[in-house]
N, C-alpha and C positions, 0 to 999 in steps of 0.2 A: 345569212348564208345567200348564194347566188347558185343557180343550177342553169348551165347553158349547154345545148347541144349545137354545136357549128356542123351544119349539115354539108359544107364546103371540105371539111376534113374527112376524106374517104379515100377509098383505093378501087375506086370505079364499082362499086358494088361487092368487091372481093373482101374476104375476112382481114380484120387487123388483129393480128395475134399478140403485139407487144407495142407499148408506148412508153415513153421516157422525157421528163422535163430537164432540159439543159441547166446545169447549176447555177448559171446566172438569170434563168428565168426568161430568156429571150426567144428560145426555140423550143419546138416540140418534136420529137423522133417518133415515127410510127414504122413498124415493119409487119409485113404480112404477104398475101397473094397479090401478083400483078398480072398483068394480061396473060403472060407466057411465060413468065417467071418471077423469080422474087423481087419484092419492091420494098425499098428504104425511101422515105420521104421525110426532109425536114421542113417544118411549118413555122411561120412566125407568129409567137404567141400573143403578140399586140392586137391584131385583129380577133383573135379569140376572146380575150378578155373584155376588150373594148369595142363597143357598137360603132363608135365613130370611125374607128382605124377600120373596121370592118367594111364601111361603106366608102372609105376612101379608096378610090381606084388607084392612086399614086402609091399606095402601100401594098407591097406584095404580100400575097398568103402563102404560097408554097416558094419556098426558098430553093430548095434541090431536090430532085428526084432521083436516085441510083436504081439501075435495074441490072447490077453487074452479078447478083445472085442468080444462080441457074435453077433454083427450085425455091419454094416458099421459105419466107424469112420467120422465123419463129421468136426471136428475141433481139431486141436492141436496148443498148445501155450507153449513156454517156461516163465518161472517167470523171472522176472527183475534181480533176482540175478543168474539165471541159474541154481539153484539147482534143480528145480522140473520141469517136464513136465506134462502138463494136456491134457488129451485127452476126448473126448465126442462123443458119436453115437447114433445109432437108436435103442442100447439097454437100453436106457433111463439112463444109468450109467455114471458118471465122474470118470476117474482113474487118481491119481496123481502119476507119476513115479518118482522115486529116484535111482541113481546109486548105486550099491551095490559092495563094494569090497571084500565082504567075500563070496558071493552066488557062488555056483559051476557052471560050464561052462552049458550052454543052446544052443541048436541047433536052426537053423532056420526051420520051419516047412515044410516038404516036399523035402528039399533039402540035408539035412544030413551035412551042413556046421555049423560050431561052430561061436556063438555070440562073437565078440571081446570085447564088453562090456556088462555087466549084469545090466539090469535094471529091478527093481522090482516095483510093485505098492504099494506104500507107504500107500495110502489111497483109498477106493472106496466111492462115494458120491452116496447117493439113495435120491431121492425127487422129481424128474419130473416124470410125468405120460405118457409123451410122447417122441418122438425123440427130442433130444439136437442138435441143429444146430449150436450154435456158442458159445465161451466162451472168457472171458478176465481177465487178472490180473490185480489190481490196481498198480498205480506206485511204492507203497512202499511193494508191496507183502503181504499187510494186508488183502485183500480180493480178492477172486475168483467169478466173476459173469457168469452165465450161463443162456442161454435162449432156450425155446422149443417150439415145436408145441403144447403144453398144454397151451399157451397163457400166460406163467408166466416167470418171472426172478428170480433166487434165486442168493442171496448174501450169500456166505460161509466164515466163519470165517477161514483163512488159517493159524493163529495160534494154531486153535484148530479143526481141521478137524476131524469129519464131521460134527461139529456144523455150523447150519444155523443162519444167522443173521436176515434175512428178506426174506419172499416170496413176490414179487412185482406183484400184480394184479390190472390191468387195461386196458391192451389191449383186444380186443374183437378179435383176429385173431392170426394165428401164428406167434410167436415172431422169427425172422431169423437173428437178429444182434444185438451186445452190446458193448458198448465202454465207457471207464473211462475219466473222465476230468483229465489231467495231473497234475492238482495241487489237486485234490481229493475232489471238493466240489461237483461235479455232477455225474451222471451216464445217458447214454442215450440209448435209445433201439428203435429199429425199427420192424415194423411188417406189415403183409399183411392186417391188418385194415387200411392201408392206413394213417399210422401217425408215428411220432416219437416223445417218450415220455423223458422229462427230468426229472430226479429223485433227490432231495436233498439227499446228504448223510447224512445230520445230524439229520433228522427225516423220511428218507425215504419216503417223501411224494413227489407227483407230484409238480414240479416246473412249467412246462408248456407241451402242446400237441401242436404240429405243424401237420397240416393237409393239409392246402393250395397246397403245390406242388405235393401231392401225390393223389390228387381226381381221376385223370384220370389213374391211375396206376392199373394194375392187378396183380394177383400173378402168374406170369411167369417165377419166378426166384426162384432158390433152395436156395439160402441164399440173404441175404441183409446186407452186412457187413460194415457198416458205421465206421467212425474212427474220432478222435478229434485230431486236430493239435497239435503240441509239445508245441507250445505259449499258448495253450488254448482259442484262440480268435474265432476259427472256430470249426464247425462239418461239414464234407462232408458226406453227405447221399447217399445211392444207391438207384437206380431206381427211380427217379423223374421224371415228365413230364411238359415239357414246350413248349406252343404251338403245342400241340402232339408229340413233340420231345422228346426221352430220353436225360435226363441231369443227372449230379451229383450235387444235390442241396448244396449250402453253407449256412448254418445256423449260424448266428453270435451272439456270446455270449452275446454281448449287447442288451439286448430286445429280443432275439431270432428271428430276422428279416430273412428273406429270400428274398434278393434282388438280390442276385448274384447267379451263376450256372457256370457249367464245361459243354460246350456243344461240339457235333463233332461225337459222337458216334451213331452207325446208329440202335442198339438194348439197350434193358435194361442194366443198371449198375448193376453188381453183387458184385463188392468188391472194397473198397476205403482202402490204407493204406499211411499213411503219413510217410516221413523219420523221424526217431526219433530225428534227429538233427535240430538245427536252423542254419541257414547260413547267412553270412555277405558278403557285397561287397561294395566298394566305389561307390558313386554315379559319374555319368558322369558329371553332372550338377557343383559338388562340390567336390574336390579332399578330402576334409578333413570329408565330411559327410558320415557315414557309414550307411547303409541300412541293416535291418535284414528282412529275408525272409524264406519261409518253403518251402518244396517239397512234392507233392504228386504224387502218382500212382493209376490208375484207368484201372480196368478191367470190360470187358462188354461180353454180350453173343454173340458180333459179332466177337468174337475170335481175337480181337486186344487189345493192350495195349497203354495206354497214359501216359506221365510225365509232370507234370506242376510244374511251379515255380509260387509262389505267386507274385513275382516280374514282371511277364511277364504277357502280354494279351492273347498270344497264347502257346499251349504246347510247351515243350522243344524237345520233340521226341514223334512220334506216330509208334506204330510196328503193322501193318496191317498182317493179316492171320498168325498170330505167332501160332496158334494151329488149329487143326481141328473141335475143339468144345469149348464151352464156357471155359472163365477164371473164376475159382470160388475162388481163394485165391491168396493173394500177400503179400511178405513180403521183408523188409529191414535188411541188416545188421546193427550193431551198428555203424560201422564208416562211415555209411550215403553213400557209394559208391558202394555197392553191392545190387543188387535186383533179387529175385527170383518170378515167376510166376507158378502156378500149373493151369492143366486144367483137365477137364473133360475127354478127351481124354486117360488120364493116362501119361501125360508127364510133363517136367517141362522146364522153359526157365530161364538163368541166364545171367543178364544184368551186366556189369561192367562199371561204370563212373569213370571220372576224376575230380580232383577238379575244373579244368578250366571250365569243362561243367555244374558243378551243383554249384561251389563255395566251400569257406571255411568254415568249420562247426565250430562252437564256441565251446570251451571246456566246460567240465562239471561246473567247476567254473564260467564260463562267462554265461552259460545258468542259472545256479541258480540267478545269480546275475540279469539277465535279467528278470526273473520270479518275483524275490522279488522287484525290481523295479515298476512292474506292480500290483502284488498282494500283496505285503508284504512278509514277510518270510514264506516260505512254510514249512509245517511240513513232513518232507519225511522220519523220522525214524519211525520204527516199532512201533505201539501201539496196543494195543487190543480195545482200546475204539474209540469213535468217534472223537476225537481229532485229530487222524491221517489226517483226511479230511479237516481240517480248516486251513484256511490262515489268517493272519493278514490285513485287508484293511483299518485299522484306525491308522493315525499317533500317536494319542494321546495313543491308547492302546500300540501301539509298544514302545513309549517312557514310559509307566508306566512298562512294563516289563522289559525294560533296567534298569530303576531305581530299580525295584525290584531285579534284578538279581545283580546289584552293591551292594546293601545293604546286600545282602547274602554273597557275597563276603568279604565285610568289617567284616561283624559279624565274619565270619571264621577266618579272619586274627586276628581279636582283641580276639578271644577265642585261638588262637594259641600262640598269645604274651603273654596273662595271664598265659597259661600253662607253658611256658618257663619260666616266673617269678617266678612261684611257684613251679617249678622243681628244686632240689639241684644242685649244679653247679657241685660237684664230684660225680660220679657214679661209680659203679664197672664195670669192663669189661664182666661181664656175659650175656650182653645183654638185663638187665631189664630195661634199659632207654627206648629202642624202645618199650618194653611192655606197659610202661607206657604212652608213646606217642600214641600208638594204642588205649588206652583208651579213646581217644578223641572222636573216632568215634563210640563208643557204650558203654555199662555197661561193669564194670571191670568183669573179670571172674578168678576163681582161676588158678595160674600160677605154673609151677614146680618149678620156681626158685623165690626168694623172691626179692623185692625192696631194696637194700641196698645201704647206704653212709657212708663216712667215714668224722668224723670230723676233723679240723687241727692237734689235737692231735693223731690222729691215730685211735680213737675209732670208731667202728662200730655201725650203728645205722640202724636198720631194719624198713621199711616204711609200716605201716599196708596197705592192700589193701581192698578198699570198696567193700563190696560184694551187699548188697541189703538194700535200705533204711527202717525204720519204717514207717507204715502207720500213716498218720497225723489224729489223731483221733478228732481233735478241731472241734465241731459242728456237728460231725457224730455219727452214731449209732454204738455200738459195740456190737455184740452178746455175751450174757453170755454162759459160758461152758455149755456143755449139762449135766455134772454130777452134776451141781448147780441146775438145774431146769428140772424138768421132764415135759414134754407136756404143757410147756407154755415158754413164752418169756419176757424178761427183757430189759428195753431200758436204757443205761447209757448215760446220756448226760452231756457233761462238759460245764460250764459256763465260763465266763471270768476269773473267781477266779478259777485256776486250782486246788485248794486245794478242790474243792466242787464238789461233783457227785450227780447227781440227778437220781433218780431211779424211775420209774414207773412200777407198778406191780400190778395186780388186786388180792385183798385176800392173799396178802404173810403172811404166819403164821411162824413164828419161834418158836423154842422149848422154853421153859419157861427158863428164868433165863441165856440165853445165852448171854455172853459179846461179846462186838463188838472190833475190832483192835483199835489200836491206831490212832490218826489222822496222824501221819507220814506214817503209812501203806496206808490209805486211799489216800495222794497225791500219793503216787506211783502207786495206782491201778488207778488213773484218767491218769496217763500219757501213760498207756498202758494196753491192755485187755490181759487175760490170753489165751492161744490157747484153740481150740475147743477140747473138750475131756479131758481136764486137770482139775486138782483140785486147785482153787487158795489156798494160804496158808497165814496165818496171820504173824504178825511181830514177832511172837516167833517160825516160822518155822513148827507149826504143821497142820496136815492136817485132819481138822474136817468131819465128815461125812456129807452128804447132809441134811439141816435141812429146807428145803424149799419145799412147797407143794402148787400147784393151788388148789384152793378149787372153789366151785360153786359160780355162780355170786352173790347169796343171801348172806348178810353180817351176816352168821350163827356164825363167830368166832369173830364178833366185840363187840358184848356185848351179855347179857342173859338178855333181857326184852322184854316187848310188843312192837309191832311195832309202836304203837302210841307213844309211849316214847322212842324211839329210837333217840339217838344222836350220829350222826356218828362222827368217830374219823377226826380230821384236816387234810388237804392235803394241803401240800405246797412244795415249792423246798427246803426249808431249815428246820431244826428240829428246834421247838420252845423250846425244852429243852436244858439242859447245856450238853447233850451228844453230842459230836462233832462227832462221827463217823457216817458214812452216807452210810457204803457199806453193802453188805447182808452177807459176809463173816464172819463168827463168830466161836468162839473157844469153845470146850467142857467145859471149867472151867467156874465157874461163881463167880469170885471176885466181882462182881459190882452188885449182885443181890440185895441188899438193896438199895444201890443208885438208881438203876433203878426203883425199886419198889416206892420209894417216888416220883419219878416224875410222874409215870404212876398211875392216879388216876382213879377210875370209871371203871376200867377194871378187871375181873376176873382172877386170876391164880391157876391153878390145879398143883398136884404134878404131877411127873415124872413117871407117872404108865402107865395105858394100854393107856391113851390118847398120852403120847410122843411116846409110839411104834406105834400108829397109824399113828401119823404124820409122821414118817419114811417110811410107805409103798408108793411106787412109784404107779403112776397112777391115775387116776380119781376115787373118792369114788362112790361106788353104790348109785342109787337113792334112794334105800329104807333106807340107811344108813344117806343120807342127810334129807330126810322127817323126820327121829326119831331126829336128831339132832335139827331140826328146831323146833319141836314141844317140845322137852325139853327145848329150850331156849324160847319158847313163855310163858311157864309155870312156869319159875324159876324166882327168881329176883338176881341180881348180888349183890355179898357182897365184893369180894376181886378181884384183877384183874386176867383175865384168861389167857392171852397172851399179849407177847410182840410186836407190831405192828411196824416195823422200818418205813414203807413207804406204803401207802395204798391208791388206789382209790374205794370207796365203791359204788356197784350198788344199787341205792334206787327204790324199786318198788314203784311207787305211786299208791295209791288206787283210785285216780279221774283223770279227765284229767288235773287239774292244776300240774304244777312241783312242786317237793319239793326237792331241791337240798340239800345235805349234807353240814353242816356248822362246822366250828373249834369248837372243844368242849372246855370248859372253863377250863383253868388251873392256878395254883396259882400263877406261873411265867415262863416266857420263854424268851428267846432273839432271836434277828433277825439281822443278818450281813448286813451291806450296804457297797457296793463294790464302792471304788473312781472311778473317772471317767479316771485316768490315773493309770499304773501300780504302778508307784513310791508313789502315794499318799496313805496314810495309811486307811484301811477301818474302818467304825465306827460300832458301835454295838447299836441296841435299845434293851433296857432291860423292860419287862413288869413285873409289879408286882399288882397282884389283890388282894382285900379285906385286904385293909390296913386300921386299925382302925383309926377313928378321932373321938374322944369323943363318941357319941351314934350312929354314921353314919360309914360307910365304902367308902372309896375312892380308885380309882384305878389309879395307876402312871404308867407314859411312862417316860424315860429318856434316853438321849444319852449320851453314853461314847466312847471318842476317845483316845487311848493310856492309859487306865485306870483311864482317868480323865472324871470326868461328867461334859458336857456343858452345859446342859440345861434339865429341867424336866417339865412335864405337868400332871394334874390330872383329872380324869374324875368320873362322878356319877356312869357310867354303865361300867360292866366289859368289858375288851378289849379281844377281840378273834382274831384278827389279825393285823399285824402291816407290812407295807412296805414302802420303801424309795428309794430316788435317791440323788443326790448330791445338787438338787434343791428343792425337795418336800418331806414332811414326812406325812403319812396318817395311820390313824386306823381305825378299823371297831369295833364296839362295840355290846352288847349284844341287846340292844333296838333297833337295826337297824339304827344306826346313824353312819356317816363317818366324821373324823375330818382330817383336813388338815392343816399342819404346814410347816413353811419355814423351811430351813436347819438350822436355829438359834433358831428356837423354837416359833416363833411368827405365831398365829392364820391367817391363810392365807385366809379363807372364813367362812361365818357363818356353824353352824353345819348343814350337809347335812342328810335328813332323806330319807331312802329306804323305800320300800313297806313291807319290811321283813329284817330280820338279813343278815348280809352280810356272801355269801358262799365262794367267791374269791375276792383278792385284787391283784391288779397289778399296777406298777408305772415304767414309763420309761421316765425321763427327767422331763418335766413339765406337763405331762400328767398322768393322774389316771383313772384307770378302776375298778368297782366294778360290782360284779354279784351278785344278792340278791338271798334268798333261794327259792322264787318264780321263778327264771329265768330271772329276769329283768336284763340288762345289761345298764351301764351308763359309758360313757367316758366324762370326763372335761379337758379342757385344762386351767391350774391353772396359767398361763402367762397372758392369756387375760381374765381368769376367766369366761369361756362360755363353754357350755355344747357343746360337737361334737356329741354324740349320746345320745339321750334322751328315757330311759324307752323302751327300744326295748327288745321284750320278746324272749327267746330260744325255744318256743313251736313249732316255725316254722320249726326246723331243728332238734328237738331230741324229744323224747317220755319220759314216765316217768320209762321205762327200762332201758335208757342210763343215762351215766355219763361222765362227763367232766374229760379227762386226762390232760388237758393243756388248760392255758388261759393265755395269755399274750398280748403285744404290740410291735409295731414297735415305732421305734424313733420317728416318725410323728403321732403317736396315733390311729394307725390303728389296731384293734382288731384282735386277731387271736384265735379261740376256736376249740379245737381237742376234738372229742367224742369218746368214746369207740367204735364206729363202723369203726374207723380208718379213718374217715373224718375230713377235716378242713375247717373252714367258716370264713368268714369276713363279717362284714356289711357294705354296701356302702351307705352313707347318699344320694348321688346323685340319686342311684338308688331306694333307699328307700325299700331295700330288702337285705336279705342275699346271699352271691355268695359264690360257691364251689370253693376252692383252692386246694385241693387235696383229691384223693380218692384212698387208698390203692389198692382196687380191680377193679381199673378202668382197663380194657383190653387194653386200647389204649396205656397208658403209658409202660406198658410191653412189647408191640410187637411193639413200636415206634423204629426205625431204625435210628435215629439221631446221636447216640452216636459216630459215626465216622466222623461226620462233625462239632463236638464241637471245640471251638477256642483252641488255644497252652495253654491257661490258663485254669487249670483244674477246673471242677465244683467244686471240693471240697475246693478249695481255694477262690472261689468266695463268699463273705461274704454276707449274706442277709436271710431275714426270711424265704423265699419260700425254701431255700435249708435246712435249718433245719428241716423242717416237712418232708422233703422226705428221706427215708432209701437209702442207698448207691446203694443196689440191686435195687431198683424201678427207680431211676435215669439213670440208665445204661441200660435200656431196656432188661431185663433178657430173654424175650420170642422173641426177634426181630428175631434170627436166625431160630425160629422154624414154622415161619408163610409163609417162601418162597414158600410152595407149594400152599398158598392159591391165589398166582398169585400178580405180581409185582404192578399192577394197585391197588389193594386193600390195600397192606401195605403201599403204597404211601399215599394214603387218610388217613390212621390210622396215619401216621407220622406227616403229615401236621397239622391235627387236634390236635393231641397233644402238636405240638410246637406252634401253636395259642392259645390254652389254657394257656400253660405256660406264653406267653407274656401278655395276660390278666390278668393272676394272680398278675404278676409283676406290672402290673398298678393298680390294687387293693389295693396293699400293698404299693405302691409308693416305690418301691425298684429300684432305677434308675442302679445300678451295676448289678443286675440280669436282668433286662430288656435289657440292651446291651448285655450281655452275650447271651441271648435266641433269641435276633435281629440277631446277627451275625450267631448264629447257624441256624435258620430259612432261612436267605439270603443263606448261604453255600450250604444246602438241596435242595431249589428250584432252585438254579442256575445249581446246578449237575443235577438235573432232568430236567433242560432246560423250566421251566414254565414261560414264557415270561408274560403271563398276570397278574399273582400274584405280579410278579416283579415290573411290571409298576405301578400296585396299591400301593405298599410299597414306590417306588420312588417319586409317584405324591404326597403321603401325606407327605413325607419328604421335598418334593421341596417347595410346597405351590406356591402360586402366584409369577410369576415372575416380573410382573411390578405393580406398586404402583396404586391404585385406590382411588377415592375419597369416593367410597362407603366402608364401613367397612366391612373387611373380619373376617369369622369366624375361619378362620386358625390362629392355635397358633404357636408360633415359637419355643416355647420349650415343650418339653416333660419329665416329672420327672427331673425338672432341667437342661436338655441337650439340646444343640442346633439342631433341627432337621436337618438342613444343614450340619451341622459337622458330624452328623451320615451318613447322604447320601455319603458325601464325604469318609467316612472309608468303605462304604459297596462297593462303586464304585469298587474298585481293586478286591474285591472278584467276582463281576459281569463280570469283565475283564477276571478273568481265565477260562471261559467257550468262546471260539472264536466264537460259534454260537449266541453269545449275544453281540458281538462286537459292533454294531450299536446302540444297547440300552444303552450301555456304552458310546459311543460316544455322542449320544443325551443327556443324563444328565450330561454329563462331560461339554459339549458346554454351556447348560444353567447355570450350576454353576459358569462358569467362567463369564458369561455375567452378573451374578447378583451384583449388587454394595453393599456389606454388610461391 
């Protein structure tokens, strides 16, 4: 051991409050009092260690002196990487220094000497309201902790200075020391309030408060620099008392017990500093057994320094009367053999040890293996989140991460193998092959050179580069071009038959006599939508003027007759006429005027005069004009058709509290397509013909035609208003309020069903039939079991006379879905005996929900289900989520959780298993990221159920929507394991699943 006291390392007779050796051992930083300000000095370690370098005048001793602090500097600390130096003092500031290679030469204040190195303050941190006494960098340089006489500890984000992560409030006295757990799980602080507090870094809450060893202590020390051992087992605190004697208290990590201490100093302990290395030596009893231990240095107000090894019961060395005043700080070199102590008398002492005295230090790799053996894999990489301070404590979680890593590697290898198989064997020498392979890591981008191949006969082939996929519009909502409709919105919804397009629009009025495109153009329109701002073209490439206009909610253009005698036009998914066109785009020509006129009966058609010009005006009509039109309609009687309505949802204004929904109009003949169950199966067509003479009476016929061949027919005594069908069931609604149900072969399945009024809507899905009467009664029947699922439930609970139905359908399990003009969708729950809300377009929670970044890898657009079909894309992606950040994270978190739970319950109501699984994964991912353990436990308990079988019957159901609950739990446990702060919860439920005999 060597002991040196270089006298030239000083602050001009002023106190030195802090010392710290650079991680590479080349520099020593000191902080303390300057002439009239705080002083930070960086010294060359070479002359301190070597007498020859000390005498060499060509080797500088003082590398840089910084006088930026306005008051005394109390602490200086190098970052673990050595890139930054942090200093803090009585001016309530923290300065983070960084060397500058481009700054001009600066001089030492008051001496005229030039600084050898140029250090500049990269960041200045302001947050404390009192003197800052101590600071500490986390092991991975992600955080910087500072403590102050304002009774607080501030943790700064070292990745984004000067951002504060948290201000820890709990001490009731001056906080004089702070230290980090080497594995990043805890932060410890010591205060004059006679306590040491342990803070969890996962949520920045108190883990423990230790007060017993400090009850007899007084505030007699300038600093209380406690320190954590490099193996993480112990904290050694400053200034504790045992039997009225000063000790350095040892606080064990296991239960924070205080049963051991370092004794021997005569006055209060001011500073404790562990050697950064873990040492090893062979045991004397067994030559094969290796013992690991640590080394600790303790400084006191009694001017002495003691060095301890945890493998010895007595100190390794005690240096008495080393200074003339208190020792305030201690630092070790990274090699573990060098120690420097600083004193209030303004001097330092350098102590050099040998490996024979202290021991052989473990290498960095051996230290990592040692820590991993105790705590699991340490996360030492820099991160901006709280994952940097978490370690794996569970073998099950470690095994899970290893399996996931192996799975990702296998997937990458498989993708690489497939890409090699798909890549042509012969490429040109222009480097295009490498550009093709680069596309594996991201989307293709335009290249300066094309991808070129050569065939065996010498011909060149250019491989096209994929730039951007077309959006998948199946089941999604495509906005219409702005030029087509002004101040309104049209929804195009594609069904299983891609040649059919469903159009929903209120009071869409087209110019009289306009012909629709051919079915071929309709099929093209169903596959993709025109871009916003463009005008769609017909099959003849003609570009017609906009002929659509949004009218008032009242049906002023539907017919011109008194309100009492109003017969609304039928609304259904497909046209009941033989006109196959379903698009709103039309041509200026009128070649099909006569045919359309024959099909449209009871609707008045005017000439293309003033009325046509008025229809082409943009914007909403004035209120006065609408009142005049309504008065004219109420006083006139229709004689000829007025306008051709392609698709319309009529808003019926009821004069009483009873609902009176629009019903389909009576037509001479119409057809209805029935799509097959598979794409290969050809669709069938139902043909309806009313008013067929039969002697002195008239009958009304329904016949099924497949491939031009009539398979069966049925006749009725009442006119048929609507027909619907599936591969299993065919049903018809008649004018007298009856509903007739047949099998696919035309055999009557049940007796004639009589509703309380004529049918307004019909829907069939599989064996289920739904009918909505004109009075708003909803009926759902299961024709396989010939039983009622919903019996005469009225819509008056969810709609008024001013509302109308824009969509009515069922799921494959017979769950009804009703969407109103208020943009709300409902379903009826027989178990709860009431209507339940599924979707509300104006719900602020879904717009502000911040869940879209936590959805599973499978896109929601590809998740088939009834719930997704109700929600437009912009509503599902949380369009306003980014705008509510100023409202606070907690409020947005609550809104997101509320929306996700509503989605889960909606999936339960619709009995949609695939969507329930999707939203469950999204919900779990979000609450795992937020660390909401209480909600996670509630979900896991519900999915786990009772572990042991009991004679008493349990109310817990093994399945939810046809899926095994424990299988779902097994799927979400890896999601929980991604948050290391929840690893104990993961281990708990994983072990319970393993013990269950399934």
